[in-house]
TIPA-967178 format. One line per 2 residues: for each residue x, z, y of N, C-alpha, C. Coordinates in steps of 0.1 Angstrom, whole numbers. Layout:
% residues N
X Z Y X Z Y X Z Y ~ ...
END
This chain:
% residues 289
899 1399 1816 911 1391 1825 909 1374 1824 ~ 895 1370 1818 889 1359 1816 885 1357 1834
878 1364 1837 868 1362 1856 881 1362 1863 ~ 895 1368 1859 908 1367 1869 912 1352 1872
912 1345 1854 915 1334 1854 904 1323 1862 ~ 895 1326 1860 882 1318 1865 884 1317 1883
889 1333 1887 884 1336 1902 898 1328 1909 ~ 909 1327 1899 925 1328 1905 923 1315 1914
932 1317 1925 938 1309 1934 949 1306 1938 ~ 954 1292 1929 967 1292 1929 971 1282 1943
984 1283 1943 988 1280 1956 996 1261 1952 ~ 992 1257 1964 992 1239 1961 994 1238 1977
1009 1226 1976 1010 1218 1991 998 1212 1997 ~ 1001 1217 2011 993 1209 2023 1001 1199 2030
995 1190 2036 1000 1178 2043 1001 1184 2059 ~ 1010 1187 2066 1010 1192 2078 1020 1180 2090
1013 1181 2099 1022 1175 2109 1036 1180 2113 ~ 1042 1173 2122 1058 1179 2124 1053 1182 2139
1055 1192 2147 1053 1198 2160 1058 1195 2168 ~ 1071 1185 2167 1080 1181 2179 1072 1169 2188
1067 1158 2179 1059 1146 2189 1049 1154 2190 ~ 1041 1160 2183 1030 1168 2190 1030 1173 2206
1045 1179 2204 1045 1191 2216 1044 1179 2224 ~ 1052 1166 2226 1054 1159 2236 1047 1152 2242
1033 1153 2230 1022 1143 2237 1013 1155 2245 ~ 1013 1168 2236 1009 1177 2247 1016 1179 2263
1026 1177 2261 1034 1179 2277 1027 1167 2286 ~ 1027 1155 2279 1022 1145 2287 1012 1146 2292
1002 1147 2278 983 1150 2288 984 1157 2297 ~ 991 1171 2293 990 1180 2302 992 1176 2317
1004 1170 2317 1011 1165 2332 1001 1159 2340 ~ 998 1149 2330 989 1135 2336 972 1142 2339
969 1155 2333 957 1162 2339 960 1166 2349 ~ 969 1172 2354 968 1180 2363 974 1170 2375
979 1153 2370 980 1144 2384 970 1139 2390 ~ 960 1142 2377 949 1131 2378 945 1131 2391
942 1144 2396 935 1145 2409 938 1140 2422 ~ 955 1140 2421 965 1133 2429 968 1120 2430
962 1111 2418 961 1103 2418 949 1094 2419 ~ 940 1095 2421 927 1091 2427 917 1090 2410
923 1100 2401 912 1095 2389 912 1109 2383 ~ 903 1119 2391 898 1132 2392 886 1132 2380
882 1119 2374 873 1124 2366 882 1128 2352 ~ 890 1120 2350 904 1121 2336 906 1135 2338
908 1141 2346 918 1156 2346 912 1167 2337 ~ 894 1169 2335 893 1175 2326 894 1170 2314
888 1159 2308 895 1157 2298 907 1157 2293 ~ 918 1153 2295 931 1156 2295 937 1166 2292
928 1177 2302 938 1190 2299 928 1196 2289 ~ 914 1192 2283 908 1199 2276 915 1196 2260
922 1180 2261 925 1176 2252 941 1178 2245 ~ 947 1185 2257 957 1192 2257 959 1205 2250
947 1211 2253 943 1223 2252 944 1225 2236 ~ 938 1211 2233 930 1215 2215 943 1211 2206
952 1200 2214 966 1203 2206 974 1214 2204 ~ 972 1220 2219 983 1232 2218 975 1243 2206
964 1246 2205 961 1251 2196 963 1253 2183 ~ 966 1238 2184 966 1234 2164 986 1237 2160
994 1244 2172 1005 1247 2171 1011 1261 2160 ~ 1019 1262 2150 1021 1270 2148 1037 1273 2141
1044 1281 2138 1053 1280 2135 1056 1285 2116 ~ 1066 1282 2109 1073 1286 2094 1084 1289 2095
1089 1304 2095 1100 1305 2093 1107 1306 2076 ~ 1119 1306 2077 1125 1303 2063 1121 1317 2054
1113 1314 2040 1112 1325 2034 1099 1329 2037 ~ 1092 1320 2043 1077 1321 2044 1066 1310 2043
1053 1314 2039 1040 1304 2038 1030 1305 2048 ~ 1025 1298 2050 1013 1299 2063 1000 1290 2051
993 1296 2045 977 1292 2041 967 1290 2053 ~ 963 1275 2044 953 1268 2056 943 1266 2048
934 1270 2062 917 1271 2053 911 1264 2062 ~ 899 1259 2059 889 1254 2069 877 1257 2063
872 1264 2074 856 1270 2069 856 1279 2057 ~ 864 1285 2060 868 1292 2047 875 1290 2036
874 1279 2030 878 1270 2019 893 1270 2022 ~ 904 1275 2011 915 1269 2009 917 1257 2005
930 1251 2018 935 1239 2015 947 1237 2007 ~ 955 1244 2013 967 1244 2010 979 1257 2017
990 1255 2012 1003 1264 2018 1009 1259 2025 ~ 1016 1257 2032 1029 1253 2041 1043 1258 2041
1048 1254 2032 1060 1260 2036 1074 1252 2040 ~ 1066 1242 2048 1080 1232 2058 1085 1245 2070
1099 1244 2072 1098 1256 2083 1100 1249 2096 ~ 1097 1252 2104 1101 1247 2121 1084 1247 2128
1086 1242 2134 1071 1237 2143 1065 1231 2137 ~ 1051 1234 2133 1041 1223 2127 1029 1226 2135
1023 1213 2133 1009 1212 2137 997 1208 2130 ~ 986 1212 2128 972 1210 2123 960 1210 2131
950 1206 2127 937 1202 2137 936 1216 2144 ~ 931 1220 2151 933 1235 2158 921 1240 2154
908 1238 2143 903 1241 2137 907 1248 2123 ~ 917 1246 2120 922 1250 2108 928 1265 2106
922 1271 2097 931 1285 2098 943 1288 2093 ~ 950 1298 2099 962 1300 2094 966 1313 2092
969 1319 2077 971 1331 2075 989 1331 2070 ~ 997 1335 2075 1012 1339 2071 1011 1345 2060
1023 1349 2055 1027 1355 2042 1040 1354 2041 ~ 1050 1364 2041 1063 1364 2037 1068 1360 2020
1077 1355 2019 1078 1352 2005 1097 1362 2004 ~ 1100 1366 2011 1108 1373 2013 1112 1386 1999
1121 1390 1996 1129 1401 1989 1123 1410 1992 ~ 1115 1423 1988 1111 1432 1987 1118 1446 1980
1116 1453 1986 1125 1467 1977 1117 1481 1977 ~ 1111 1485 1969 1107 1499 1971 1112 1508 1958
1109 1516 1967 1113 1528 1960 1101 1540 1955 ~ 1099 1544 1944 1087 1549 1939 1090 1563 1945
1079 1572 1946 1082 1581 1946 1081 1591 1933 ~ 1093 1606 1932 1091 1612 1920 1079 1614 1913
1072 1611 1900 1062 1614 1898 1060 1622 1888 ~ 1057 1633 1888 1053 1645 1877 1045 1637 1862
1048 1633 1855 1045 1630 1838 1048 1637 1830 ~ 1041 1634 1815 1044 1639 1803 1055 1624 1795
1064 1630 1789 1070 1621 1778 1063 1621 1771 ~ 1072 1616 1757 1061 1611 1747 1061 1625 1734
1071 1633 1739 1067 1651 1731 1058 1660 1741 ~ 1052 1654 1752 1046 1659 1759 1051 1669 1771
1065 1667 1767 1072 1675 1779 1070 1670 1794 ~ 1067 1677 1802 1068 1675 1818 1075 1672 1822
1085 1656 1826 1090 1654 1832 1089 1646 1847 ~ 1101 1648 1861 1096 1638 1870 1105 1619 1868
1099 1615 1874 1106 1602 1875 1104 1594 1883 ~ 1111 1588 1885 1111 1578 1900 1117 1563 1895
1115 1555 1902 1122 1539 1900 1125 1531 1914 ~ 1132 1524 1911 1132 1513 1923 1132 1496 1916
1121 1490 1923 1116 1479 1920 1120 1474 1928 ~ 1127 1458 1926 1127 1444 1937 1114 1435 1932
1111 1431 1941 1100 1422 1939 1096 1412 1955 ~ 1092 1399 1947 1090 1389 1956 1075 1382 1957
1071 1374 1968 1056 1372 1963 1058 1355 1960 ~ 1058 1348 1947 1059 1340 1941 1044 1326 1947
1036 1333 1946 1025 1323 1950 1016 1330 1961 ~ 1015 1325 1969 1011 1328 1986 993 1326 1986
992 1321 1980 974 1319 1978 969 1326 1970 ~ 979 1333 1955 970 1347 1954 970 1359 1961
983 1360 1965 987 1371 1972 978 1376 1986 ~ 971 1360 1990 966 1363 2002 948 1364 1996
943 1355 1986 931 1355 1983 925 1361 1968 ~ 933 1365 1961 928 1371 1948 932 1386 1949
938 1397 1960 937 1409 1957 934 1413 1978 ~ 928 1424 1975 926 1428 1988 937 1429 1999
951 1436 1995 960 1438 2001 970 1441 1993 ~ 978 1435 1989 990 1426 1983 1003 1440 1980
1007 1444 1995 1014 1452 1992 1009 1467 1988 ~ 1000 1471 1990 993 1485 1984 990 1480 1972
987 1470 1966 984 1467 1950 994 1469 1946 ~ 1005 1462 1947 1020 1464 1941 1022 1480 1941
1023 1485 1949 1023 1502 1949 1018 1509 1940 ~ 1003 1506 1939 993 1512 1928 1003 1513 1913
1003 1498 1911 1008 1494 1901 1020 1500 1897 ~ 1027 1497 1908 1041 1509 1902 1042 1519 1898
1031 1527 1906 1028 1537 1898 1025 1542 1887 ~ 1015 1529 1883 1008 1533 1874 1021 1528 1862
1024 1515 1863 1032 1512 1849 1044 1524 1846 ~ 1045 1528 1859 1061 1539 1857 1051 1553 1847
1039 1552 1849 1037 1563 1844 1034 1559 1827 ~ 1029 1545 1829 1029 1545 1811 1039 1542 1804
1050 1536 1810 1062 1536 1805 1068 1548 1800 ~ 1067 1556 1810 1069 1573 1808 1068 1575 1792
1057 1575 1792 1044 1582 1780 1053 1576 1766 ~ 1056 1569 1766 1065 1557 1757 1074 1562 1751
1081 1570 1756 1098 1574 1751 1101 1593 1757 ~ 1108 1593 1748 1109 1611 1749 1121 1609 1757
1123 1621 1766 1133 1627 1773 1146 1622 1770 ~ 1146 1631 1757 1158 1629 1747 1155 1630 1736
1164 1631 1727 1165 1632 1709 1156 1626 1705 ~ 1156 1620 1704 1143 1607 1694 1146 1616 1687
1135 1610 1676 1136 1606 1658 1137 1594 1652 ~ 1144 1595 1644 1146 1583 1641 1156 1573 1647
1165 1577 1658 1171 1567 1665 1162 1563 1673 ~ 1149 1564 1682 1142 1556 1690 1148 1556 1704
1149 1547 1712 1152 1549 1729 1146 1562 1734 ~ 1156 1567 1741 1151 1580 1751 1151 1576 1765
1145 1584 1774 1143 1577 1789 1162 1583 1795 ~ 1166 1594 1789 1179 1598 1794 1191 1585 1791
1188 1583 1779 1201 1578 1769 1199 1561 1770 ~ 1189 1555 1770 1187 1539 1768 1180 1538 1782
1186 1540 1792 1176 1537 1808 1172 1522 1808 ~ 1183 1511 1803 1184 1500 1801 1170 1490 1794
1171 1495 1784 1156 1495 1777 1146 1498 1782 ~ 1143 1509 1787 1131 1515 1799 1133 1510 1811
1143 1506 1813 1142 1494 1827 1132 1479 1825 ~ 1138 1475 1810 1132 1465 1810 1119 1464 1804
1115 1476 1793 1098 1479 1798 1093 1481 1805 ~ 1104 1487 1814 1092 1487 1828 1088 1475 1835
1095 1465 1835 1098 1452 1844 1085 1446 1835 ~ 1086 1442 1824 1074 1434 1820 1064 1436 1819
1062 1456 1816 1048 1458 1820 1043 1458 1836 ~ 1051 1457 1841 1046 1457 1858 1046 1446 1861
1050 1435 1857 1050 1421 1858 1034 1415 1852 ~ 1035 1423 1842 1020 1417 1839 1007 1424 1845
1013 1432 1854 1002 1441 1859 998 1433 1877 ~ 1010 1427 1880 1009 1425 1894 1011 1408 1892
1009 1400 1880 1012 1388 1879 997 1381 1889 ~ 985 1390 1887 971 1386 1894 974 1388 1909
983 1394 1915 984 1386 1931 996 1380 1935 ~ 998 1373 1925 1005 1363 1929 1025 1369 1930
1029 1382 1925 1041 1389 1927 1050 1388 1918 ~ 1060 1380 1920 1072 1381 1904 1082 1395 1911
1085 1401 1899 1093 1412 1895 1109 1409 1893 ~ 1115 1412 1904 1129 1409 1901 1138 1417 1894
1135 1429 1897 1147 1436 1895 1137 1453 1889 ~ 1138 1459 1879 1131 1473 1877 1142 1483 1873
1146 1495 1878 1156 1504 1874 1150 1522 1876 ~ 1155 1527 1870 1149 1542 1871 1159 1550 1880
1153 1555 1892 1161 1560 1902 1166 1578 1902 ~ 1151 1582 1894 1152 1599 1892 1147 1603 1878
1156 1609 1872 1153 1617 1862 1153 1629 1857 ~ 1141 1638 1854 1150 1651 1855 1134 1657 1846
1138 1669 1838 1127 1679 1838 1120 1681 1848 ~ 1107 1686 1846 1099 1695 1855 1106 1707 1860
1103 1714 1867 1112 1727 1871 1107 1738 1865 ~ 1093 1735 1862 1085 1748 1854 1101 1748 1841
1099 1739 1833 1108 1736 1822 1125 1737 1820 ~ 1127 1732 1831 1139 1730 1836 1151 1742 1831
1148 1750 1833 1154 1759 1831 1158 1761 1815 ~ 1148 1762 1808 1149 1763 1794 1152 1754 1786
1148 1743 1790 1157 1727 1786 1173 1730 1788 ~ 1177 1736 1802 1189 1733 1804 1200 1747 1794
1193 1752 1788 1194 1764 1783 1196 1759 1767 ~ 1189 1747 1761 1189 1739 1748 1198 1732 1751
1201 1719 1756 1210 1712 1757 1228 1722 1763 ~ 1225 1733 1765 1237 1736 1761 1243 1747 1748
1231 1747 1743 1230 1751 1728 1236 1741 1720 ~ 1232 1730 1722 1233 1715 1718 1248 1713 1720
1250 1714 1728 1266 1712 1735 1274 1720 1726 ~ 1274 1734 1723 1279 1745 1720 1284 1742 1702
1269 1739 1698 1273 1734 1680 1276 1725 1681 ~ 1280 1714 1690 1283 1698 1686 1301 1703 1687
1299 1709 1695 1320 1718 1697 1322 1722 1687 ~ 1314 1733 1681 1320 1741 1671 1320 1734 1660
1309 1723 1655 1314 1715 1646 1326 1710 1644 ~ 1327 1705 1657 1343 1695 1655 1352 1703 1656
1351 1714 1663 1365 1723 1658 1366 1731 1643 ~ 1358 1733 1638 1355 1732 1626 1360 1723 1614
1355 1714 1622 1363 1702 1610 1377 1702 1615 ~ 1379 1701 1623 1392 1700 1630 1407 1710 1623
1399 1722 1621 1400 1736 1619 1407 1738 1602 ~ 1397 1729 1593 1397 1728 1579 1409 1718 1576
1407 1707 1583 1420 1699 1582 1431 1701 1587 ~ 1438 1712 1593 1447 1714 1596 1449 1724 1583
1439 1732 1580 1445 1742 1570 1446 1734 1558 ~ 1442 1726 1554 1442 1716 1545 1452 1712 1542
1459 1706 1556 1473 1700 1556 1484 1711 1554 ~ 1482 1724 1565 1492 1735 1562 1496 1740 1544
1487 1734 1536 1488 1746 1521 1492 1735 1518 ~ 1491 1723 1517 1498 1710 1511 1510 1707 1513
1511 1712 1527 1531 1708 1531 1540 1722 1522 ~ 1531 1730 1524 1539 1744 1519 1537 1744 1503
1531 1742 1499 1533 1734 1484 1538 1726 1480 ~ 1542 1715 1488 1552 1704 1482 1566 1709 1489
1566 1715 1493 1579 1716 1502 1586 1729 1496 ~ 1576 1737 1485 1579 1750 1481 1586 1762 1490
1580 1761 1501 1581 1771 1508 1579 1783 1504 ~ 1566 1783 1495 1559 1796 1496 1550 1793 1486
1552 1804 1476 1541 1800 1463 1530 1812 1466 ~ 1519 1801 1466 1506 1815 1465 1500 1813 1456
1493 1826 1452 1484 1824 1441 1470 1823 1448 ~ 1459 1820 1441 1448 1816 1445 1441 1829 1456
1445 1840 1450 1438 1853 1459 1447 1848 1475 ~ 1457 1849 1475 1465 1846 1489 1465 1835 1495
1459 1822 1487 1455 1814 1495 1447 1815 1500 ~ 1434 1822 1496 1421 1825 1503 1426 1833 1514
1432 1840 1516 1434 1849 1524 1440 1844 1538 ~ 1449 1833 1538 1460 1826 1540 1447 1817 1553
1436 1812 1539 1428 1802 1547 1421 1809 1556 ~ 1418 1823 1554 1405 1830 1563 1414 1831 1577
1426 1836 1573 1436 1840 1587 1437 1829 1601 ~ 1439 1818 1588 1441 1802 1597 1429 1797 1607
1417 1802 1599 1401 1799 1603 1401 1804 1617 ~ 1405 1820 1614 1400 1827 1627 1407 1824 1636
1424 1821 1636 1431 1816 1650 1427 1806 1652 ~ 1421 1796 1645 1420 1781 1646 1405 1779 1656
1397 1789 1648 1379 1788 1658 1378 1796 1660 ~ 1388 1806 1667 1384 1819 1674 1381 1811 1689
1370 1820 1699 1372 1817 1713 1380 1822 1722 ~ 1389 1833 1715 1401 1839 1722 1417 1834 1719
1425 1838 1726 1437 1836 1716 1438 1849 1706 ~ 1447 1841 1691 1450 1851 1683 1464 1862 1688
1461 1876 1686 1468 1879 1689 1478 1884 1672 ~ 1492 1880 1674 1500 1878 1665 1507 1895 1658
1505 1897 1646 1512 1905 1639 1523 1907 1632 ~ 1531 1910 1634 1548 1912 1625 1544 1916 1611
1548 1909 1600 1545 1923 1592 1564 1920 1586 ~ 1565 1931 1582 1578 1936 1580 1580 1939 1565
1571 1941 1559 1569 1946 1544 1568 1932 1537 ~ 1568 1933 1525 1566 1921 1513 1554 1917 1517
1556 1903 1510 1541 1897 1509 1529 1904 1502 ~ 1535 1911 1491 1523 1915 1483 1525 1928 1485
1531 1940 1491 1531 1946 1490 1521 1958 1502
END
């Protein structure tokens, strides 16, 4: 990291001339140079035309959200963000870089989560260049660099969380997407800072178990859902039975001994917790017969 800080190139503003006035000078010199032979000043024609061509080679344009890095014989002089027609001496080198917001959706990566389960994951990243000098001079190809770092950060983030059902209430990839996205954004920002890139947003776009274990994990999820549903059904049934016994006793509808209460509780629980509808049986005899 220390070497990166020593060799880092920071963007700085540079003074450049407005191209409007120089454009008029160019047109005037060119017109005079062309007309010179006809005005009896042929010796001035070539110098005037050459001067006009030198001025012409110094023009460049800057669009909104664009920066132009200026160099002189390989030395970085500064970046120009002033929009419109601009001019510098023709020996200045000019490199344009877009500062517009970019949107990248990564390919679905196959990685292992915190528990070692193979999963597929992809993310959408929104980023822009904040320092044109770093983007142009500190990395070889800033767009390719960012794409590689997106994949690296996504793999590293996925390994820090379980897909679901983490222990001790820890965040998971499936249930805590916002926390995972914040972690991904912070990790990616650290990685791409050397290229003068700012990460605006990072969101998970695709998350699933790998095909080889998807079937088994789906069965596990179904079993967990069934168990959770059963727990709610049983809890509700016990409450209903308890309420029924209390009301029967309070209203004096019928007096039941402990054995008959147990039988009634058993029957009610079977009716309330069964998967199928219960078939009623009419008892025409006595309760104790």
